[in-house]
mmCIF file of the N, C-alpha and C atoms, coordinates in Angstrom:
data_MODEL
# 
_entry.id   MODEL 
# 
loop_
_atom_site.group_PDB 
_atom_site.id 
_atom_site.type_symbol 
_atom_site.label_atom_id 
_atom_site.label_alt_id 
_atom_site.label_comp_id 
_atom_site.label_asym_id 
_atom_site.label_entity_id 
_atom_site.label_seq_id 
_atom_site.pdbx_PDB_ins_code 
_atom_site.Cartn_x 
_atom_site.Cartn_y 
_atom_site.Cartn_z 
_atom_site.occupancy 
_atom_site.B_iso_or_equiv 
_atom_site.pdbx_formal_charge 
_atom_site.auth_seq_id 
_atom_site.auth_comp_id 
_atom_site.auth_asym_id 
_atom_site.auth_atom_id 
_atom_site.pdbx_PDB_model_num 
ATOM 1   N N  . UNK A 1 1  ? -62.580 -23.031 110.869 1.00 0.00 ? 1  UNK A N  1 
ATOM 2   C CA . UNK A 1 1  ? -62.219 -24.232 110.618 1.00 0.00 ? 1  UNK A CA 1 
ATOM 3   C C  . UNK A 1 1  ? -63.518 -25.207 110.341 1.00 0.00 ? 1  UNK A C  1 
ATOM 4   N N  . UNK A 1 2  ? -63.448 -26.159 109.508 1.00 0.00 ? 2  UNK A N  1 
ATOM 5   C CA . UNK A 1 2  ? -64.525 -26.939 109.141 1.00 0.00 ? 2  UNK A CA 1 
ATOM 6   C C  . UNK A 1 2  ? -64.630 -28.018 110.078 1.00 0.00 ? 2  UNK A C  1 
ATOM 7   N N  . UNK A 1 3  ? -65.943 -28.385 110.182 1.00 0.00 ? 3  UNK A N  1 
ATOM 8   C CA . UNK A 1 3  ? -66.208 -29.510 111.268 1.00 0.00 ? 3  UNK A CA 1 
ATOM 9   C C  . UNK A 1 3  ? -65.560 -30.786 110.928 1.00 0.00 ? 3  UNK A C  1 
ATOM 10  N N  . UNK A 1 4  ? -65.318 -31.141 109.711 1.00 0.00 ? 4  UNK A N  1 
ATOM 11  C CA . UNK A 1 4  ? -64.478 -32.331 109.444 1.00 0.00 ? 4  UNK A CA 1 
ATOM 12  C C  . UNK A 1 4  ? -63.079 -32.404 109.917 1.00 0.00 ? 4  UNK A C  1 
ATOM 13  N N  . UNK A 1 5  ? -62.470 -31.141 109.760 1.00 0.00 ? 5  UNK A N  1 
ATOM 14  C CA . UNK A 1 5  ? -61.078 -30.935 110.124 1.00 0.00 ? 5  UNK A CA 1 
ATOM 15  C C  . UNK A 1 5  ? -60.957 -31.004 111.914 1.00 0.00 ? 5  UNK A C  1 
ATOM 16  N N  . UNK A 1 6  ? -62.042 -30.346 112.434 1.00 0.00 ? 6  UNK A N  1 
ATOM 17  C CA . UNK A 1 6  ? -62.088 -30.291 113.695 1.00 0.00 ? 6  UNK A CA 1 
ATOM 18  C C  . UNK A 1 6  ? -62.282 -31.786 114.405 1.00 0.00 ? 6  UNK A C  1 
ATOM 19  N N  . UNK A 1 7  ? -63.073 -32.512 113.652 1.00 0.00 ? 7  UNK A N  1 
ATOM 20  C CA . UNK A 1 7  ? -63.229 -34.098 114.088 1.00 0.00 ? 7  UNK A CA 1 
ATOM 21  C C  . UNK A 1 7  ? -62.038 -34.901 114.068 1.00 0.00 ? 7  UNK A C  1 
ATOM 22  N N  . UNK A 1 8  ? -61.226 -34.524 112.851 1.00 0.00 ? 8  UNK A N  1 
ATOM 23  C CA . UNK A 1 8  ? -59.911 -35.133 112.795 1.00 0.00 ? 8  UNK A CA 1 
ATOM 24  C C  . UNK A 1 8  ? -59.049 -34.858 114.000 1.00 0.00 ? 8  UNK A C  1 
ATOM 25  N N  . UNK A 1 9  ? -58.972 -33.552 114.228 1.00 0.00 ? 9  UNK A N  1 
ATOM 26  C CA . UNK A 1 9  ? -58.168 -32.987 115.303 1.00 0.00 ? 9  UNK A CA 1 
ATOM 27  C C  . UNK A 1 9  ? -58.431 -33.727 116.550 1.00 0.00 ? 9  UNK A C  1 
ATOM 28  N N  . UNK A 1 10 ? -59.657 -33.878 116.919 1.00 0.00 ? 10 UNK A N  1 
ATOM 29  C CA . UNK A 1 10 ? -60.181 -34.484 118.394 1.00 0.00 ? 10 UNK A CA 1 
ATOM 30  C C  . UNK A 1 10 ? -59.824 -36.006 118.167 1.00 0.00 ? 10 UNK A C  1 
ATOM 31  N N  . UNK A 1 11 ? -59.892 -36.683 117.145 1.00 0.00 ? 11 UNK A N  1 
ATOM 32  C CA . UNK A 1 11 ? -59.557 -38.072 116.925 1.00 0.00 ? 11 UNK A CA 1 
ATOM 33  C C  . UNK A 1 11 ? -58.070 -38.251 117.285 1.00 0.00 ? 11 UNK A C  1 
ATOM 34  N N  . UNK A 1 12 ? -57.340 -37.423 116.714 1.00 0.00 ? 12 UNK A N  1 
ATOM 35  C CA . UNK A 1 12 ? -55.976 -37.476 116.814 1.00 0.00 ? 12 UNK A CA 1 
ATOM 36  C C  . UNK A 1 12 ? -55.367 -37.182 118.288 1.00 0.00 ? 12 UNK A C  1 
ATOM 37  N N  . UNK A 1 13 ? -56.107 -36.238 118.720 1.00 0.00 ? 13 UNK A N  1 
ATOM 38  C CA . UNK A 1 13 ? -55.931 -35.765 120.287 1.00 0.00 ? 13 UNK A CA 1 
ATOM 39  C C  . UNK A 1 13 ? -56.280 -37.081 121.299 1.00 0.00 ? 13 UNK A C  1 
ATOM 40  N N  . UNK A 1 14 ? -57.357 -37.770 120.921 1.00 0.00 ? 14 UNK A N  1 
ATOM 41  C CA . UNK A 1 14 ? -57.718 -38.868 121.792 1.00 0.00 ? 14 UNK A CA 1 
ATOM 42  C C  . UNK A 1 14 ? -56.699 -40.043 121.480 1.00 0.00 ? 14 UNK A C  1 
ATOM 43  N N  . UNK A 1 15 ? -56.011 -40.168 120.328 1.00 0.00 ? 15 UNK A N  1 
ATOM 44  C CA . UNK A 1 15 ? -55.174 -41.323 120.007 1.00 0.00 ? 15 UNK A CA 1 
ATOM 45  C C  . UNK A 1 15 ? -53.870 -41.000 120.807 1.00 0.00 ? 15 UNK A C  1 
ATOM 46  N N  . UNK A 1 16 ? -53.402 -39.751 120.811 1.00 0.00 ? 16 UNK A N  1 
ATOM 47  C CA . UNK A 1 16 ? -52.221 -39.160 121.523 1.00 0.00 ? 16 UNK A CA 1 
ATOM 48  C C  . UNK A 1 16 ? -52.395 -39.462 123.118 1.00 0.00 ? 16 UNK A C  1 
ATOM 49  N N  . UNK A 1 17 ? -53.729 -39.242 123.516 1.00 0.00 ? 17 UNK A N  1 
ATOM 50  C CA . UNK A 1 17 ? -53.932 -39.425 125.064 1.00 0.00 ? 17 UNK A CA 1 
ATOM 51  C C  . UNK A 1 17 ? -53.872 -40.821 125.451 1.00 0.00 ? 17 UNK A C  1 
ATOM 52  N N  . UNK A 1 18 ? -54.403 -41.709 124.585 1.00 0.00 ? 18 UNK A N  1 
ATOM 53  C CA . UNK A 1 18 ? -54.318 -43.179 124.890 1.00 0.00 ? 18 UNK A CA 1 
ATOM 54  C C  . UNK A 1 18 ? -52.864 -43.753 124.828 1.00 0.00 ? 18 UNK A C  1 
ATOM 55  N N  . UNK A 1 19 ? -52.168 -43.290 123.959 1.00 0.00 ? 19 UNK A N  1 
ATOM 56  C CA . UNK A 1 19 ? -50.770 -43.670 123.803 1.00 0.00 ? 19 UNK A CA 1 
ATOM 57  C C  . UNK A 1 19 ? -49.868 -43.143 124.951 1.00 0.00 ? 19 UNK A C  1 
ATOM 58  N N  . UNK A 1 20 ? -50.227 -41.954 125.553 1.00 0.00 ? 20 UNK A N  1 
ATOM 59  C CA . UNK A 1 20 ? -49.569 -41.345 126.726 1.00 0.00 ? 20 UNK A CA 1 
ATOM 60  C C  . UNK A 1 20 ? -49.914 -42.181 127.924 1.00 0.00 ? 20 UNK A C  1 
ATOM 61  N N  . UNK A 1 21 ? -51.180 -42.516 127.963 1.00 0.00 ? 21 UNK A N  1 
ATOM 62  C CA . UNK A 1 21 ? -51.647 -43.150 129.317 1.00 0.00 ? 21 UNK A CA 1 
ATOM 63  C C  . UNK A 1 21 ? -50.841 -44.599 129.177 1.00 0.00 ? 21 UNK A C  1 
ATOM 64  N N  . UNK A 1 22 ? -50.808 -45.220 128.052 1.00 0.00 ? 22 UNK A N  1 
ATOM 65  C CA . UNK A 1 22 ? -50.031 -46.526 128.047 1.00 0.00 ? 22 UNK A CA 1 
ATOM 66  C C  . UNK A 1 22 ? -48.487 -46.414 128.269 1.00 0.00 ? 22 UNK A C  1 
ATOM 67  N N  . UNK A 1 23 ? -47.977 -45.279 127.795 1.00 0.00 ? 23 UNK A N  1 
ATOM 68  C CA . UNK A 1 23 ? -46.623 -45.062 128.053 1.00 0.00 ? 23 UNK A CA 1 
ATOM 69  C C  . UNK A 1 23 ? -46.499 -44.868 129.624 1.00 0.00 ? 23 UNK A C  1 
ATOM 70  N N  . UNK A 1 24 ? -47.294 -44.132 130.321 1.00 0.00 ? 24 UNK A N  1 
ATOM 71  C CA . UNK A 1 24 ? -47.148 -43.910 131.658 1.00 0.00 ? 24 UNK A CA 1 
ATOM 72  C C  . UNK A 1 24 ? -47.200 -45.185 132.487 1.00 0.00 ? 24 UNK A C  1 
ATOM 73  N N  . UNK A 1 25 ? -48.219 -45.984 131.960 1.00 0.00 ? 25 UNK A N  1 
ATOM 74  C CA . UNK A 1 25 ? -48.255 -47.284 132.711 1.00 0.00 ? 25 UNK A CA 1 
ATOM 75  C C  . UNK A 1 25 ? -47.114 -48.135 132.714 1.00 0.00 ? 25 UNK A C  1 
ATOM 76  N N  . UNK A 1 26 ? -46.519 -48.058 131.507 1.00 0.00 ? 26 UNK A N  1 
ATOM 77  C CA . UNK A 1 26 ? -45.319 -49.005 131.305 1.00 0.00 ? 26 UNK A CA 1 
ATOM 78  C C  . UNK A 1 26 ? -44.080 -48.415 132.212 1.00 0.00 ? 26 UNK A C  1 
ATOM 79  N N  . UNK A 1 27 ? -44.160 -47.102 132.176 1.00 0.00 ? 27 UNK A N  1 
ATOM 80  C CA . UNK A 1 27 ? -42.868 -46.478 132.855 1.00 0.00 ? 27 UNK A CA 1 
ATOM 81  C C  . UNK A 1 27 ? -43.236 -46.710 134.450 1.00 0.00 ? 27 UNK A C  1 
ATOM 82  N N  . UNK A 1 28 ? -44.416 -46.613 134.982 1.00 0.00 ? 28 UNK A N  1 
ATOM 83  C CA . UNK A 1 28 ? -44.750 -46.943 136.213 1.00 0.00 ? 28 UNK A CA 1 
ATOM 84  C C  . UNK A 1 28 ? -44.301 -48.518 136.644 1.00 0.00 ? 28 UNK A C  1 
ATOM 85  N N  . UNK A 1 29 ? -44.743 -49.338 135.746 1.00 0.00 ? 29 UNK A N  1 
ATOM 86  C CA . UNK A 1 29 ? -44.418 -50.897 136.067 1.00 0.00 ? 29 UNK A CA 1 
ATOM 87  C C  . UNK A 1 29 ? -43.012 -51.230 135.862 1.00 0.00 ? 29 UNK A C  1 
ATOM 88  N N  . UNK A 1 30 ? -42.250 -50.492 135.107 1.00 0.00 ? 30 UNK A N  1 
ATOM 89  C CA . UNK A 1 30 ? -40.731 -50.536 134.955 1.00 0.00 ? 30 UNK A CA 1 
ATOM 90  C C  . UNK A 1 30 ? -39.962 -50.107 136.144 1.00 0.00 ? 30 UNK A C  1 
ATOM 91  N N  . UNK A 1 31 ? -40.522 -49.000 136.660 1.00 0.00 ? 31 UNK A N  1 
ATOM 92  C CA . UNK A 1 31 ? -40.010 -48.350 137.911 1.00 0.00 ? 31 UNK A CA 1 
ATOM 93  C C  . UNK A 1 31 ? -40.260 -49.145 139.245 1.00 0.00 ? 31 UNK A C  1 
ATOM 94  N N  . UNK A 1 32 ? -41.408 -49.707 139.247 1.00 0.00 ? 32 UNK A N  1 
ATOM 95  C CA . UNK A 1 32 ? -41.861 -50.570 140.336 1.00 0.00 ? 32 UNK A CA 1 
ATOM 96  C C  . UNK A 1 32 ? -40.938 -51.879 140.442 1.00 0.00 ? 32 UNK A C  1 
ATOM 97  N N  . UNK A 1 33 ? -40.692 -52.347 139.056 1.00 0.00 ? 33 UNK A N  1 
ATOM 98  C CA . UNK A 1 33 ? -39.948 -53.742 138.988 1.00 0.00 ? 33 UNK A CA 1 
ATOM 99  C C  . UNK A 1 33 ? -38.519 -53.450 139.104 1.00 0.00 ? 33 UNK A C  1 
ATOM 100 N N  . UNK A 1 34 ? -37.921 -52.514 138.695 1.00 0.00 ? 34 UNK A N  1 
ATOM 101 C CA . UNK A 1 34 ? -36.427 -52.126 138.844 1.00 0.00 ? 34 UNK A CA 1 
ATOM 102 C C  . UNK A 1 34 ? -35.992 -51.447 140.089 1.00 0.00 ? 34 UNK A C  1 
ATOM 103 N N  . UNK A 1 35 ? -36.727 -50.580 140.699 1.00 0.00 ? 35 UNK A N  1 
ATOM 104 C CA . UNK A 1 35 ? -36.413 -49.787 141.770 1.00 0.00 ? 35 UNK A CA 1 
ATOM 105 C C  . UNK A 1 35 ? -36.988 -50.223 143.120 1.00 0.00 ? 35 UNK A C  1 
ATOM 106 N N  . UNK A 1 36 ? -38.266 -50.315 143.121 1.00 0.00 ? 36 UNK A N  1 
ATOM 107 C CA . UNK A 1 36 ? -38.981 -50.504 144.492 1.00 0.00 ? 36 UNK A CA 1 
ATOM 108 C C  . UNK A 1 36 ? -38.764 -52.071 144.919 1.00 0.00 ? 36 UNK A C  1 
ATOM 109 N N  . UNK A 1 37 ? -39.091 -52.950 143.924 1.00 0.00 ? 37 UNK A N  1 
ATOM 110 C CA . UNK A 1 37 ? -38.870 -54.176 144.406 1.00 0.00 ? 37 UNK A CA 1 
ATOM 111 C C  . UNK A 1 37 ? -37.475 -54.789 144.778 1.00 0.00 ? 37 UNK A C  1 
ATOM 112 N N  . UNK A 1 38 ? -36.246 -54.517 144.250 1.00 0.00 ? 38 UNK A N  1 
ATOM 113 C CA . UNK A 1 38 ? -35.229 -54.752 144.710 1.00 0.00 ? 38 UNK A CA 1 
ATOM 114 C C  . UNK A 1 38 ? -34.786 -54.144 146.089 1.00 0.00 ? 38 UNK A C  1 
ATOM 115 N N  . UNK A 1 39 ? -35.497 -52.938 146.323 1.00 0.00 ? 39 UNK A N  1 
ATOM 116 C CA . UNK A 1 39 ? -35.315 -52.262 147.695 1.00 0.00 ? 39 UNK A CA 1 
ATOM 117 C C  . UNK A 1 39 ? -36.121 -52.967 148.688 1.00 0.00 ? 39 UNK A C  1 
ATOM 118 N N  . UNK A 1 40 ? -37.305 -53.405 148.243 1.00 0.00 ? 40 UNK A N  1 
ATOM 119 C CA . UNK A 1 40 ? -38.116 -54.037 149.319 1.00 0.00 ? 40 UNK A CA 1 
ATOM 120 C C  . UNK A 1 40 ? -37.876 -55.617 149.713 1.00 0.00 ? 40 UNK A C  1 
ATOM 121 N N  . UNK A 1 41 ? -37.279 -56.032 148.770 1.00 0.00 ? 41 UNK A N  1 
ATOM 122 C CA . UNK A 1 41 ? -36.874 -57.661 148.794 1.00 0.00 ? 41 UNK A CA 1 
ATOM 123 C C  . UNK A 1 41 ? -36.325 -57.920 150.020 1.00 0.00 ? 41 UNK A C  1 
ATOM 124 N N  . UNK A 1 42 ? -35.252 -57.294 150.429 1.00 0.00 ? 42 UNK A N  1 
ATOM 125 C CA . UNK A 1 42 ? -34.421 -57.583 151.777 1.00 0.00 ? 42 UNK A CA 1 
ATOM 126 C C  . UNK A 1 42 ? -35.249 -57.417 153.010 1.00 0.00 ? 42 UNK A C  1 
ATOM 127 N N  . UNK A 1 43 ? -36.166 -56.471 152.985 1.00 0.00 ? 43 UNK A N  1 
ATOM 128 C CA . UNK A 1 43 ? -37.009 -56.135 154.152 1.00 0.00 ? 43 UNK A CA 1 
ATOM 129 C C  . UNK A 1 43 ? -38.137 -57.406 154.351 1.00 0.00 ? 43 UNK A C  1 
ATOM 130 N N  . UNK A 1 44 ? -38.437 -57.853 153.128 1.00 0.00 ? 44 UNK A N  1 
ATOM 131 C CA . UNK A 1 44 ? -39.613 -58.855 152.973 1.00 0.00 ? 44 UNK A CA 1 
ATOM 132 C C  . UNK A 1 44 ? -38.826 -60.143 153.572 1.00 0.00 ? 44 UNK A C  1 
ATOM 133 N N  . UNK A 1 45 ? -37.662 -60.379 152.956 1.00 0.00 ? 45 UNK A N  1 
ATOM 134 C CA . UNK A 1 45 ? -36.992 -61.618 153.574 1.00 0.00 ? 45 UNK A CA 1 
ATOM 135 C C  . UNK A 1 45 ? -36.554 -61.574 154.961 1.00 0.00 ? 45 UNK A C  1 
ATOM 136 N N  . UNK A 1 46 ? -36.279 -60.219 155.571 1.00 0.00 ? 46 UNK A N  1 
ATOM 137 C CA . UNK A 1 46 ? -36.106 -60.261 156.917 1.00 0.00 ? 46 UNK A CA 1 
ATOM 138 C C  . UNK A 1 46 ? -37.290 -60.540 157.876 1.00 0.00 ? 46 UNK A C  1 
ATOM 139 N N  . UNK A 1 47 ? -38.381 -60.111 157.445 1.00 0.00 ? 47 UNK A N  1 
ATOM 140 C CA . UNK A 1 47 ? -39.765 -60.449 158.078 1.00 0.00 ? 47 UNK A CA 1 
ATOM 141 C C  . UNK A 1 47 ? -40.272 -61.770 157.688 1.00 0.00 ? 47 UNK A C  1 
ATOM 142 N N  . UNK A 1 48 ? -39.937 -62.405 156.817 1.00 0.00 ? 48 UNK A N  1 
ATOM 143 C CA . UNK A 1 48 ? -40.363 -63.859 156.272 1.00 0.00 ? 48 UNK A CA 1 
ATOM 144 C C  . UNK A 1 48 ? -41.615 -63.607 155.619 1.00 0.00 ? 48 UNK A C  1 
ATOM 145 N N  . UNK A 1 49 ? -41.871 -62.446 154.780 1.00 0.00 ? 49 UNK A N  1 
ATOM 146 C CA . UNK A 1 49 ? -42.953 -62.318 154.047 1.00 0.00 ? 49 UNK A CA 1 
ATOM 147 C C  . UNK A 1 49 ? -42.630 -62.509 152.533 1.00 0.00 ? 49 UNK A C  1 
ATOM 148 N N  . UNK A 1 50 ? -41.312 -62.900 152.220 1.00 0.00 ? 50 UNK A N  1 
ATOM 149 C CA . UNK A 1 50 ? -40.889 -62.842 150.863 1.00 0.00 ? 50 UNK A CA 1 
ATOM 150 C C  . UNK A 1 50 ? -41.570 -64.031 149.990 1.00 0.00 ? 50 UNK A C  1 
ATOM 151 N N  . UNK A 1 51 ? -41.679 -65.355 150.675 1.00 0.00 ? 51 UNK A N  1 
ATOM 152 C CA . UNK A 1 51 ? -42.343 -66.308 149.933 1.00 0.00 ? 51 UNK A CA 1 
ATOM 153 C C  . UNK A 1 51 ? -43.559 -66.636 150.544 1.00 0.00 ? 51 UNK A C  1 
ATOM 154 N N  . UNK A 1 52 ? -44.446 -65.734 150.634 1.00 0.00 ? 52 UNK A N  1 
ATOM 155 C CA . UNK A 1 52 ? -45.754 -66.197 151.263 1.00 0.00 ? 52 UNK A CA 1 
ATOM 156 C C  . UNK A 1 52 ? -46.726 -66.936 150.540 1.00 0.00 ? 52 UNK A C  1 
ATOM 157 N N  . UNK A 1 53 ? -46.497 -67.130 148.962 1.00 0.00 ? 53 UNK A N  1 
ATOM 158 C CA . UNK A 1 53 ? -47.264 -67.924 148.115 1.00 0.00 ? 53 UNK A CA 1 
ATOM 159 C C  . UNK A 1 53 ? -46.684 -69.359 148.164 1.00 0.00 ? 53 UNK A C  1 
ATOM 160 N N  . UNK A 1 54 ? -45.538 -69.596 148.662 1.00 0.00 ? 54 UNK A N  1 
ATOM 161 C CA . UNK A 1 54 ? -44.843 -70.731 148.563 1.00 0.00 ? 54 UNK A CA 1 
ATOM 162 C C  . UNK A 1 54 ? -44.197 -71.179 147.204 1.00 0.00 ? 54 UNK A C  1 
ATOM 163 N N  . UNK A 1 55 ? -43.821 -70.234 146.477 1.00 0.00 ? 55 UNK A N  1 
ATOM 164 C CA . UNK A 1 55 ? -43.447 -70.506 145.166 1.00 0.00 ? 55 UNK A CA 1 
ATOM 165 C C  . UNK A 1 55 ? -42.019 -71.134 145.351 1.00 0.00 ? 55 UNK A C  1 
ATOM 166 N N  . UNK A 1 56 ? -41.447 -72.026 144.629 1.00 0.00 ? 56 UNK A N  1 
ATOM 167 C CA . UNK A 1 56 ? -40.049 -72.562 144.602 1.00 0.00 ? 56 UNK A CA 1 
ATOM 168 C C  . UNK A 1 56 ? -39.179 -71.342 144.363 1.00 0.00 ? 56 UNK A C  1 
ATOM 169 N N  . UNK A 1 57 ? -38.102 -71.387 145.082 1.00 0.00 ? 57 UNK A N  1 
ATOM 170 C CA . UNK A 1 57 ? -36.907 -70.266 145.066 1.00 0.00 ? 57 UNK A CA 1 
ATOM 171 C C  . UNK A 1 57 ? -35.989 -70.679 144.077 1.00 0.00 ? 57 UNK A C  1 
# 
C-alpha cells in the first residue's frame, strides 16, 4: 500500500472514532435524562433535595 492511501485510511478511522464518541455521549445523555432522572426524582422530592437551587416549579 502506498503512503498516501495509508494516510487517508488513518484520517477516515479518526473521523469515525470522533463520530462514535459523539454518538456514545448523546446516548448516555439521553439515557440519563429519560431513565435515571425520572427514577431519582421521587427520592429527591422525598428528602427535599429536588429544588435545592430554588428554581420556580
